[in-house]
Every structure is written in structure tokens, then in C-alpha cells.
C-alpha positions in Angstrom: 73.7 93.8 112.9 75.5 96.4 114.9 78.2 98.4 113.2 80.2 100.7 115.5 80.4 104.2 114.0 83.8 105.7 114.3 83.3 109.2 112.9 86.6 109.1 111.1 87.6 112.2 109.0 88.9 111.7 105.5 91.0 113.9 103.1 89.0 113.1 99.9 87.0 110.1 98.7 85.5 108.9 95.4 82.1 107.1 95.2 82.1 103.4 94.2 79.6 102.8 91.3 79.5 99.0 91.5 80.1 96.3 94.1 80.8 92.7 93.2 83.5 91.5 95.5 84.5 91.3 99.2 88.3 91.3 99.9 89.5 89.9 103.2 92.5 91.2 105.0 94.3 91.1 108.4 95.9 94.1 110.1 99.2 92.1 110.5 99.4 93.6 114.0 98.0 93.3 117.5 94.3 93.8 118.0 93.9 97.5 117.0 90.8 99.6 116.3 89.9 101.3 113.1 91.1 104.7 114.3 94.7 103.3 114.7 94.7 101.8 111.2 93.2 105.2 110.0 96.2 107.0 111.5 98.6 104.5 109.8 97.1 105.1 106.4 96.9 108.8 106.8 100.7 108.7 107.5 101.1 107.0 104.1 99.5 110.0 102.5 96.2 108.2 101.8 92.7 109.7 102.3 92.4 107.6 105.5 91.8 104.0 106.4 91.5 101.9 103.2 89.2 99.2 104.6 85.4 99.7 104.9 85.1 97.5 108.0 87.4 96.4 110.8 86.5 93.3 112.9 88.1 93.3 116.4 89.1 90.2 118.4 86.0 90.5 120.5 83.8 90.4 117.4 83.0 94.2 117.3 82.5 95.5 113.8 83.9 99.0 113.4 83.2 101.4 110.5 86.3 102.3 108.4 86.0 104.1 105.1 82.4 105.0 104.2 80.7 102.0 102.7 79.8 103.7 99.4 83.3 105.0 98.7 86.2 103.4 96.8 88.6 101.7 99.2 92.4 101.5 99.3 93.2 97.9 100.1 93.7 95.7 97.0 94.8 97.7 94.0 93.0 100.3 92.0 91.1 97.9 89.7 89.8 95.7 92.5 89.1 98.6 94.8 86.7 100.1 92.3 84.3 97.2 92.7 84.9 95.8 96.2 84.3 96.1 99.9 87.5 95.7 102.1 87.1 93.9 105.4 90.0 93.8 107.8 90.2 91.4 110.7 92.4 92.8 113.4 95.3 90.6 114.2 98.3 88.8 112.7 97.1 85.5 111.2 100.5 84.3 110.3 100.9 83.8 114.1 97.4 82.8 115.3 94.0 82.1 113.9 91.1 84.6 114.1 89.0 84.3 117.2 85.6 82.6 117.2 84.0 86.0 117.8 85.7 87.4 114.7 84.6 84.6 112.5 81.0 84.8 113.7 81.0 88.6 113.1 82.6 88.1 109.6 79.9 85.6 108.6 77.2 88.0 109.8 78.7 90.9 108.0 79.1 88.9 104.7 75.5 87.8 104.9 74.4 91.4 105.4 76.5 92.7 102.6 75.1 90.0 100.3 71.6 91.1 101.0 72.6 94.8 100.6 74.4 94.5 97.3 73.6 91.1 95.7 70.1 90.2 96.8 68.5 86.8 97.4 69.5 85.1 94.1 73.3 85.7 94.1 76.3 86.4 96.3 79.3 88.7 96.2 82.5 87.1 95.2 84.8 86.5 98.3 88.6 86.7 97.8 91.6 86.9 100.1 93.9 89.9 99.6 96.5 87.3 98.3 94.1 86.2 95.6 94.3 89.5 93.9 97.7 90.9 94.9 101.2 89.5 95.6 101.0 89.3 99.4 100.5 86.7 102.2 97.6 88.7 103.6 95.5 87.6 105.5 98.0 84.9 106.6 98.2 81.1 106.4 96.1 80.6 109.6 93.1 82.4 108.2 90.3 80.0 107.1 90.1 79.4 103.3 87.4 81.0 101.1 86.0 77.5 100.7 85.7 77.1 104.4 84.1 80.5 104.8 81.5 79.6 102.2 80.8 76.3 103.9 80.2 78.1 107.2 77.9 80.6 105.4 75.9 77.8 104.0 75.7 76.0 107.3 74.7 79.1 109.2 72.6 80.6 106.4 70.2 83.4 107.1 70.2 85.9 109.9 69.1 83.2 112.4 72.0 80.9 111.6 73.7 79.2 114.5 77.5 79.5 114.6 77.6 76.3 116.6 76.7 74.4 113.5 80.1 74.8 111.9 81.8 73.5 115.0 79.8 70.2 114.7 80.8 70.1 111.0 84.5 70.6 111.8 84.2 67.7 114.4 82.6 65.5 111.8 85.2 66.3 109.1 88.1 66.0 111.7 86.8 62.6 112.8 86.6 61.3 109.3 90.1 62.5 108.6 91.4 60.8 111.8 92.4 64.1 113.5 90.2 63.4 116.5 88.9 60.2 118.0 86.2 61.6 120.3 83.6 64.4 120.1 84.7 67.8 121.6 82.2 70.1 123.3 81.0 73.1 121.3 82.0 75.5 124.1 85.6 74.4 124.0 87.8 77.5 123.7 88.1 78.8 120.1 91.7 78.0 119.4 91.0 74.2 119.2 88.3 74.8 116.6 90.6 76.8 114.4 93.5 74.4 114.8 91.2 71.7 113.5 90.0 73.9 110.7 93.6 74.7 109.7 94.6 71.0 109.9 91.7 70.0 107.7 92.8 72.7 105.2 96.3 71.3 105.2 95.0 67.8 104.6 92.8 69.1 101.7 95.8 70.7 100.0 98.0 67.6 100.5 95.3 65.4 99.0 95.2 67.6 95.9 99.0 67.3 95.3 
């Protein structure tokens, strides 16, 4: 996995002694690099960017705060045991790109191997699961969906096309589509289907 090193300078950091969670965020902005978010957080008086990784629209993974340090992204208690991942974009307006989701799955698998090992996984939460916020937006796939994609594309050799076929199957069974779409159809269609399936799942629970 390729992580783009950004060489950001920080004003003071503390080491994180345990890691049990991944917290997912959006930048609530246009597609911006880690260095821009770093400048925003410095302007707030923070040590620097609060997220450990930033995933751009094209799927590039950029280094934010050093991986072994305590982040500033989800409250002091959660920060002390978590990795913060920010996907660049505003997911109250549009879904993440296919490239971002593929990069996110790859990064989560890598972090699981790094911190949790073969027999367990890090807990995955949205920012809104641990703090009163809408982050990362209502068009961001659910934790349940992300875990399904991780299972379907398990291992470093996993194929991101697999989850597209799974979405087609689920969408067909739900009556959202009546014919098979091609896997190379532009990404927005796939995430519209994923969001629609999520809405149906919520409605069926009520």
C-alpha cells in the first residue's frame, strides 16, 4: 500500500499507547489535501492536522498526523485509542468516489494487520457514532456496508469489483433495478444504489 508522505510539521504531539478503533470522517469541503487541513487545524491552535490519514477523491492516501501519535478528531477519550481517517469531500452533498472507497478498504485491511493481527479487527465507527455531529455525512456508506465490502474483498488481493456485483444482487432483490449493470459503470450509480439499499434497510427496521 502506498502512503504519500507529506512532511508536515507539528507543534507538539503525544504518543498513543493503544489502538482499538478506526474513526471515519469527511473534510466537509471540496477535495483538499492533508496540507490544507493541516493549515486549518493549526489556525485553531491545534498541534496540526488531527487526522492520521487523508484519502483524496482520486484514491491517494496522504499522511496526516504521525501514526503513533494521539489524534485530534473525535474527543479526548476516543482519540487516545483510535486512528482518524478523513475522506476528502462533503458527503452530505455527494457520495465518496469509487477510488476513495477502494483506498479506504485497503487502508483498513492494512491497519487491521498492523494493530490487530489475523484473529481480530479494529472497531470501525463513524465520527457521529462517538460525538454529536453529522460527520461523515448521510451519503457515506454505513459501517455495516463497509464491513461487508471488507469481507467480500478480504485479503490484500481482494477485488473491489466484487462489492459491485453484491450491490447489483441486493438492489435486484429489493426491486431497485431490473437488469444487470456493468461493473465499469461510473461510480455515482454504485453509490446511489448503496445509499438506496441503506435507506430501505432503515425503513424495514422501523
